[in-house]
VOBA-1610 file (N, C-alpha, C; in pm, whole numbers, padded with zeros to 5 digits, always signed):
BEGIN
Met+00082-00120+00000Met+00000+00000+00000Met+00086+00126+00000Gln+00190+00130+00087Gln+00275+00248+00095Gln+00360+00262-00031Lys+00415+00152-00080Lys+00493+00157-00204Lys+00406+00203-00320Glu+00284+00157-00323Glu+00194+00196-00432Glu+00167+00347-00427Ala+00155+00401-00307Ala+00134+00546-00294Ala+00256+00623-00346Val+00376+00571-00320Val+00496+00637-00371Val+00501+00629-00523Arg+00460+00515-00578Arg+00455+00505-00725Arg+00355+00605-00783Gln+00241+00623-00716Gln+00145+00724-00762Gln+00204+00864-00754Trp+00278+00890-00647Trp+00344+01020-00629Trp+00428+01053-00752Tyr+00506+00956-00800Tyr+00593+00982-00914Tyr+00523+00963-01049Asp+00460+00848-01068Asp+00406+00815-01200Asp+00287+00902-01239Gln+00203+00935-01142Gln+00082+01010-01173Gln+00097+01158-01137Met+00141+01184-01016Met+00144+01321-00967Met+00253+01403-01035Trp+00374+01346-01044Trp+00485+01421-01102Trp+00500+01401-01252Asn+00500+01279-01298Asn+00524+01256-01441Asn+00408+01303-01528Leu+00287+01310-01470Leu+00170+01359-01544Leu+00122+01495-01493Trp+00189+01550-01391Trp+00149+01678-01331Trp+00003+01675-01286Asp-00036+01567-01222Asp-00176+01545-01187Asp-00198+01575-01038Glu-00254+01691-01009Glu-00278+01731-00871Glu-00402+01664-00811Ser-00482+01600-00892Ser-00604+01536-00841Ser-00573+01419-00747Val-00449+01371-00752Val-00411+01257-00668Val-00382+01300-00525Phe-00372+01430-00498Phe-00336+01477-00365Phe-00420+01411-00255Glu-00551+01420-00269Glu-00640+01373-00161Glu-00635+01222-00145Gln-00588+01150-00246Gln-00580+01005-00236Gln-00461+00958-00155Ile-00347+01030-00167Ile-00223+00978-00109Ile-00154+01071-00010Leu-00195+01199-00003Leu-00123+01294+00081Leu-00200+01334+00205Asp-00131+01342+00317Asp-00185+01401+00438Asp-00194+01552+00416Arg-00298+01616+00468Arg-00316+01760+00447Arg-00204+01842+00510Glu-00134+01784+00606Glu-00024+01855+00672Glu+00111+01814+00617Ile+00113+01765+00495Ile+00237+01716+00436Ile+00346+01823+00436Glu+00468+01779+00462Glu+00587+01864+00450Glu+00676+01804+00342Leu+00714+01886+00245Leu+00797+01841+00133Leu+00925+01921+00126Arg+01035+01850+00128Arg+01166+01908+00097Arg+01206+01850-00037Gly+01201+01931-00145Gly+01221+01880-00280Gly+01366+01861-00318Ser+01386+01795-00432Ser+01523+01764-00477Ser+01603+01889-00510Leu+01534+02002-00535Leu+01604+02127-00565Leu+01625+02213-00441Gly+01589+02157-00323Gly+01623+02221-00197Gly+01515+02303-00131Gln+01401+02325-00197Gln+01295+02407-00138Gln+01209+02324-00042Val+01152+02392+00060Val+01064+02327+00157Val+00925+02388+00144His+00822+02301+00137His+00683+02346+00122His+00593+02263+00213His+00476+02322+00247His+00382+02256+00338His+00242+02255+00279Gly+00170+02145+00307Gly+00031+02136+00267Gly+00012+02119+00117Tyr-00114+02097+00078Tyr-00146+02079-00063Tyr-00102+02200-00146Thr-00125+02319-00092Thr-00091+02440-00167Thr+00059+02450-00190Gly+00137+02417-00089Gly+00282+02423-00102Gly+00335+02321-00202Val+00280+02200-00198Val+00323+02096-00293Val+00291+02139-00436Ala+00170+02193-00457Ala+00131+02239-00590Ala+00222+02352-00638Glu+00259+02441-00546Glu+00349+02552-00581Glu+00484+02500-00626Tyr+00536+02399-00555Tyr+00666+02342-00592Tyr+00658+02270-00726Met+00549+02200-00749Met+00532+02133-00878Met+00533+02233-00993Arg+00465+02345-00974Arg+00462+02446-01080Arg+00601+02507-01101Phe+00675+02524-00992Phe+00811+02575-01003Phe+00899+02482-01087Val+00892+02353-01058Val+00972+02256-01132Val+00926+02249-01278Arg+00793+02253-01298Arg+00740+02244-01434Arg+00781+02364-01519Thr+00794+02480-01457Thr+00840+02598-01530Thr+00984+02579-01577Ala+01065+02515-01494Ala+01206+02494-01530Ala+01222+02378-01628Phe+01141+02272-01611Phe+01151+02152-01694Phe+01010+02104-01730Arg+00961+02144-01846Arg+00825+02106-01883Arg+00808+01955-01894Asp+00915+01886-01937Asp+00907+01740-01957Asp+00978+01665-01843Phe+00982+01725-01727Phe+01048+01663-01611Phe+00994+01522-01587Arg+01086+01426-01572Arg+01042+01289-01550Arg+01120+01227-01435Asn+01049+01148-01355Asn+01105+01080-01240Asn+01107+00929-01268Gln+01224+00871-01270Gln+01238+00728-01293Gln+01275+00660-01162Ile+01188+00572-01113Ile+01217+00499-00989Ile+01316+00388-01019Glu+01426+00388-00946Glu+01528+00283-00962Glu+01514+00175-00854Asp+01481+00217-00731Asp+01466+00123-00619Asp+01362+00176-00522Leu+01288+00084-00460Leu+01197+00118-00351Leu+01220+00019-00237Val+01237+00074-00117Val+01256-00011+00001Val+01159+00037+00109Glu+01083-00054+00167Glu+00982-00019+00267Glu+01019-00077+00403Glu+01005+00004+00506Glu+01027-00043+00643Glu+00934+00032+00736Gln+00846-00041+00800Gln+00745+00017+00889Gln+00668+00127+00816Asn+00669+00249+00870Asn+00588+00355+00806Asn+00671+00443+00713Arg+00781+00389+00661Arg+00867+00467+00573Arg+00899+00389+00445Val+00917+00465+00338Val+00959+00408+00210Val+01075+00492+00158Phe+01181+00424+00119Phe+01297+00491+00058Phe+01293+00468-00092Ala+01319+00573-00168Ala+01322+00563-00315Ala+01455+00616-00367Arg+01513+00542-00461Arg+01629+00592-00536Arg+01582+00626-00676Leu+01623+00743-00726Leu+01561+00796-00848Leu+01662+00851-00946Thr+01618+00860-01071Thr+01688+00935-01175Thr+01591+01038-01230Tyr+01634+01165-01231Tyr+01550+01273-01284Tyr+01604+01315-01420Thr+01516+01340-01515Thr+01556+01390-01646Thr+01461+01501-01689Gly+01507+01584-01781Gly+01421+01690-01832Gly+01498+01783-01923Thr+01424+01873-01987Thr+01483+01975-02075Thr+01471+02110-02006His+01581+02183-01999His+01586+02310-01926His+01515+02419-02007Asn+01387+02444-01973Asn+01305+02541-02046Asn+01283+02672-01973Gly+01314+02678-01844Gly+01290+02799-01766Gly+01405+02829-01673Glu+01412+02953-01626Glu+01523+02993-01539Glu+01529+02907-01413Leu+01651+02870-01376Leu+01672+02790-01256Leu+01809+02823-01200Phe+01818+02848-01070Phe+01943+02886-01003Phe+02004+03011-01067Gly+01917+03099-01120Gly+01966+03219-01186Gly+02020+03198-01326Ile+02007+03074-01376Ile+02057+03041-01510Ile+01940+03045-01607Pro+01947+03127-01712Pro+01836+03134-01808Pro+01823+03003-01885Pro+01709+02980-01951Pro+01686+02854-02023Pro+01797+02825-02123Thr+01845+02702-02123Thr+01951+02660-02215Thr+01902+02564-02321Gly+01783+02502-02297Gly+01733+02402-02390Gly+01807+02270-02380Arg+01891+02254-02279Arg+01970+02132-02266Arg+01892+02020-02196Arg+01918+01898-02240Arg+01868+01782-02169Arg+01959+01756-02049Val+01899+01735-01934Val+01978+01711-01814Val+01933+01582-01747Glu+02020+01531-01665Glu+01990+01411-01587Glu+02065+01421-01456Tyr+01997+01392-01346Tyr+02066+01391-01217Tyr+02000+01289-01125Ala+02073+01246-01026Ala+02027+01140-00935Ala+01964+01201-00811Gly+01880+01121-00746Gly+01818+01166-00623Gly+01779+01050-00534Ala+01751+01082-00409Ala+01703+00983-00312Ala+01595+01049-00228Ala+01491+00974-00197Ala+01378+01031-00124Ala+01335+00938-00011Leu+01299+00999+00102Leu+01247+00924+00216Leu+01104+00972+00242Phe+01009+00881+00233Phe+00867+00909+00254Phe+00825+00856+00391Thr+00758+00940+00468Thr+00703+00899+00597Thr+00552+00902+00589Phe+00488+00796+00639Phe+00343+00782+00630Phe+00276+00799+00766Arg+00154+00853+00761Arg+00068+00860+00879Arg-00073+00823+00835Asp-00127+00719+00896Asp-00261+00671+00859Asp-00270+00645+00709Glu-00167+00579+00656Glu-00161+00534+00517Glu-00152+00648+00416Arg-00121+00768+00461Arg-00100+00880+00371Arg+00039+00939+00393Ile+00092+00999+00289Ile+00227+01057+00296Ile+00220+01187+00374Val+00295+01194+00484Val+00293+01314+00567Val+00424+01391+00559Lys+00530+01325+00514Lys+00658+01395+00502Lys+00739+01333+00389Val+00798+01419+00308Val+00886+01374+00199Val+01015+01454+00208Trp+01125+01384+00223Trp+01256+01448+00228Trp+01336+01396+00110Val+01372+01486+00018Val+01440+01446-00105Val+01575+01515-00115Leu+01674+01438-00154Leu+01807+01493-00177Leu+01843+01467-00323Gly+01866+01576-00399Gly+01906+01563-00538Gly+02051+01605-00556Asp+02115+01550-00658Asp+02254+01587-00687Asp+02253+01721-00760Val+02227+01826-00685Val+02210+01960-00742Val+02340+02012-00801Asp+02455+01978-00740Asp+02583+02024-00795Asp+02602+01972-00937His+02568+01845-00958His+02580+01788-01093His+02483+01855-01189Leu+02362+01883-01142Leu+02264+01952-01226Leu+02314+02091-01264Lys+02367+02165-01168Lys+02416+02300-01197Lys+02530+02298-01298Arg+02616+02198-01287Arg+02727+02189-01382Arg+02675+02166-01524Gln+02569+02086-01537Gln+02513+02062-01669Gln+02451+02189-01728Leu+02392+02272-01642Leu+02327+02393-01689Leu+02425+02506-01717Ser+02534+02512-01641Ser+02625+02625-01652Ser+02746+02597-01739Asp+02762+02473-01784Asp+02875+02438-01869Asp+02871+02525-01994Ser+02977+02598-02020Ser+02976+02699-02127Ser+02969+02637-02265Pro+02866+02675-02345Pro+02858+02623-02481Pro+02967+02679-02571Ser+03039+02781-02524Ser+03145+02839-02607Ser+03269+02751-02610Arg+03273+02647-02527Arg+03385+02556-02526Arg+03344+02426-02593Pro+03367+02412-02724Pro+03323+02291-02793Pro+03398+02169-02743Lys+03331+02056-02742Lys+03395+01933-02700Lys+03486+01881-02810Thr+03597+01822-02768Thr+03688+01756-02860Thr+03668+01606-02849Val+03666+01539-02965Val+03656+01393-02967Val+03797+01337-02985Tyr+03830+01237-02903Tyr+03961+01175-02908Tyr+03947+01027-02944Met+04032+00982-03036Met+04048+00838-03058Met+04162+00793-02967Val+04129+00711-02870Val+04226+00663-02774Val+04258+00517-02809Val+04382+00491-02842Val+04425+00355-02872Val+04491+00298-02747Glu+04432+00194-02695Glu+04485+00129-02574Glu+04561+00004-02614His+04689-00001-02580His+04771-00120-02603His+04779-00196-02470Phe+04720-00312-02461Phe+04718-00388-02337Phe+04860-00435-02305Lys+04910-00397-02188Lys+05044-00439-02148Lys+05051-00590-02134Lys+05161-00647-02182Lys+05184-00792-02183Lys+05072-00865-02258Lys+04999-00787-02344Lys+04888-00844-02421Lys+04786-00912-02330Asp+04772-00856-02209Asp+04687-00916-02107Asp+04550-00846-02104Ala+04464-00881-02197Ala+04329-00822-02200Ala+04248-00862-02078Ala+04273-00982-02025Ala+04194-01032-01912Ala+04210-00941-01791Ala+04330-00889-01767Ala+04352-00801-01652Ala+04273-00672-01667Val+04268-00620-01789Val+04193-00497-01814Val+04045-00520-01791Tyr+03993-00630-01841Tyr+03850-00657-01828Tyr+03811-00691-01685Arg+03904-00750-01609Arg+03874-00774-01467Arg+03855-00643-01392Arg+03945-00546-01420Arg+03930-00418-01352Arg+03801-00348-01395Phe+03772-00356-01524Phe+03648-00294-01573Phe+03527-00358-01506Arg+03530-00488-01490Arg+03420-00558-01422Arg+03407-00514-01277Asp+03518-00496-01210Asp+03516-00464-01067Asp+03498-00315-01039Cys+03550-00229-01126Cys+03555-00086-01097Cys+03482+00001-01198Gly+03436-00058-01309Gly+03374+00023-01412Gly+03478+00094-01497Arg+03433+00191-01576Arg+03524+00260-01668Arg+03612+00362-01595Met+03567+00409-01479Met+03642+00502-01394Met+03668+00636-01464Thr+03573+00682-01543Thr+03588+00812-01608Thr+03551+00923-01512Pro+03631+01030-01505Pro+03593+01145-01423Pro+03475+01217-01486Glu+03398+01287-01403Glu+03283+01361-01453Glu+03329+01466-01554Gly+03262+01470-01669Gly+03300+01562-01775Gly+03370+01494-01890Leu+03413+01369-01870Leu+03470+01289-01977Leu+03365+01188-02020Ile+03329+01191-02147Ile+03218+01110-02197Ile+03270+00997-02285Tyr+03233+00875-02251Tyr+03263+00759-02335Tyr+03163+00755-02449Val+03212+00740-02574Val+03126+00737-02691Val+03106+00595-02741Ser+03216+00528-02774Ser+03207+00392-02826Ser+03346+00331-02826Ser+03354+00200-02850Ser+03485+00136-02853Ser+03482+00008-02937Trp+03601-00030-02983Trp+03620-00152-03061Trp+03749-00219-03014Val+03753-00351-03021Val+03872-00426-02981Val+03919-00508-03099Asp+04051-00512-03122Asp+04100-00591-03236Asp+04081-00739-03209Glu+04082-00818-03315Glu+04049-00960-03304Glu+04149-01038-03219Lys+04273-00988-03208Lys+04374-01057-03128Lys+04364-01021-02979Leu+04271-00931-02946Leu+04252-00886-02807Leu+04379-00824-02749Glu+04447-00745-02834Glu+04569-00678-02790Glu+04552-00527-02778Arg+04450-00472-02847Arg+04429-00327-02848Arg+04280-00297-02841Cys+04251-00181-02783Cys+04115-00128-02784Cys+04119+00011-02845Tyr+04024+00038-02935Tyr+04012+00169-02998Tyr+03887+00235-02941Gln+03906+00343-02869Gln+03797+00400-02791Gln+03778+00548-02823Leu+03653+00588-02847Leu+03620+00728-02869Leu+03576+00790-02737Met+03640+00901-02701Met+03607+00975-02580Met+03586+01121-02618Glu+03504+01190-02539Glu+03469+01328-02570Glu+03475+01412-02443Thr+03534+01531-02453Thr+03542+01618-02336Thr+03575+01761-02377His+03539+01855-02289His+03582+01994-02304His+03726+02013-02258Asp+03773+01924-02171Asp+03897+01948-02097Asp+03991+01829-02113Arg+04100+01847-02184Arg+04196+01738-02207Arg+04251+01683-02075Lys+04256+01766-01971Lys+04308+01720-01842Lys+04226+01604-01787Leu+04096+01602-01817Leu+04012+01492-01769Leu+04050+01361-01836Leu+04087+01368-01963Leu+04132+01249-02033Leu+04262+01198-01973Asp+04353+01290-01941Asp+04480+01251-01879Asp+04456+01189-01742Glu+04360+01245-01667Glu+04327+01190-01535Glu+04275+01048-01548Trp+04191+01026-01648Trp+04136+00891-01669Trp+04246+00793-01708Met+04335+00834-01799Met+04442+00743-01842Met+04534+00706-01727Ala+04555+00800-01634Ala+04641+00771-01519Ala+04585+00659-01433Arg+04454+00640-01437Arg+04391+00534-01357Arg+04410+00396-01420Trp+04455+00395-01545Trp+04468+00268-01618Trp+04611+00242-01666Asn+04704+00334-01645Asn+04833+00320-01711Asn+04922+00210-01656Asp+04879+00145-01547Asp+04953+00027-01503Asp+04921-00095-01587Leu+04809-00089-01660Leu+04766-00203-01742Leu+04767-00172-01891Val+04773-00042-01926Val+04754-00002-02065Val+04855+00107-02103Asp+04909+00097-02226Asp+04984+00207-02287Asp+04889+00277-02384Phe+04894+00411-02387Phe+04795+00487-02462Phe+04857+00563-02580Glu+04780+00570-02687Glu+04800+00668-02794Glu+04672+00752-02797Val+04687+00883-02815Val+04570+00970-02818Val+04574+01057-02943His+04463+01058-03017His+04454+01135-03140His+04324+01215-03141Pro+04329+01347-03137Pro+04206+01425-03158Pro+04155+01399-03299Val+04023+01377-03312Val+03966+01343-03443Val+03844+01430-03471Ile+03813+01440-03600Ile+03690+01506-03645Ile+03619+01412-03740Thr+03494+01439-03769Thr+03418+01354-03859Thr+03464+01377-04004Ser+03430+01282-04091Ser+03462+01297-04233Ser+03395+01421-04291Lys+03273+01448-04245Lys+03202+01566-04293Lys+03275+01693-04254Glu+03324+01698-04131Glu+03399+01815-04087Glu+03529+01829-04165Ala+03592+01716-04194Ala+03716+01720-04271Ala+03690+01772-04412Ala+03581+01726-04473Ala+03547+01772-04608Ala+03525+01922-04610Gly+03463+01973-04501Gly+03441+02117-04493Gly+03570+02196-04484Lys+03673+02135-04423Lys+03799+02204-04408Lys+03878+02209-04540Ile+03864+02103-04622Ile+03947+02095-04743Ile+03872+02132-04869Ala+03739+02152-04860Ala+03661+02186-04979Ala+03706+02323-05031Pro+03710+02337-05165Pro+03747+02468-05221Pro+03652+02577-05174Gln+03708+02689-05138Gln+03625+02801-05094Gln+03572+02876-05214Pro+03446+02923-05213Pro+03391+02996-05326Pro+03461+03131-05344
//
């Protein structure tokens, strides 16, 4: 029952902007601390916060990743996504798609939600909104030569630790040669230092070659005769 109310909170109330669900699942004295840090009380306060978020992200969506229930509380782990359509944190609309993580603790009273405490990764969200579009990303072809031709050691670390990319370095795609001696990997970033930081985490297992690359279309534009 409590988990179902939390699903209604996200799937119906937030993802559909449906305020009619208030009386079904919310206590009239509800206290909400939202993922963007604001605190609101009662039906009116919750509606006000919803309108605030909707102004910033018209297509704001809440994806439930985990739900855990214990006594009169439910914990939710979430992923938030949306397009930045309105001013937020003093930043004018950028039109960018954003994604950030969050966690929420719901407290129930008489089978209704009486308190919601949400923590969102606001720092990560702000970085996505304020990242300067004047700094174009560079795409790098990174050639990884597996030391001692030991691909198994590289894949064990990847299995245990993941790719270990610092925030701001984006993995695009990769290919491995048939002999399992090299990996050809496309990475993208505004800041070459992030690529160097990532390589330092792997240089005990891999020797690197790095080549900034552009698309064939971009290359054609550079060499095409000018009118």
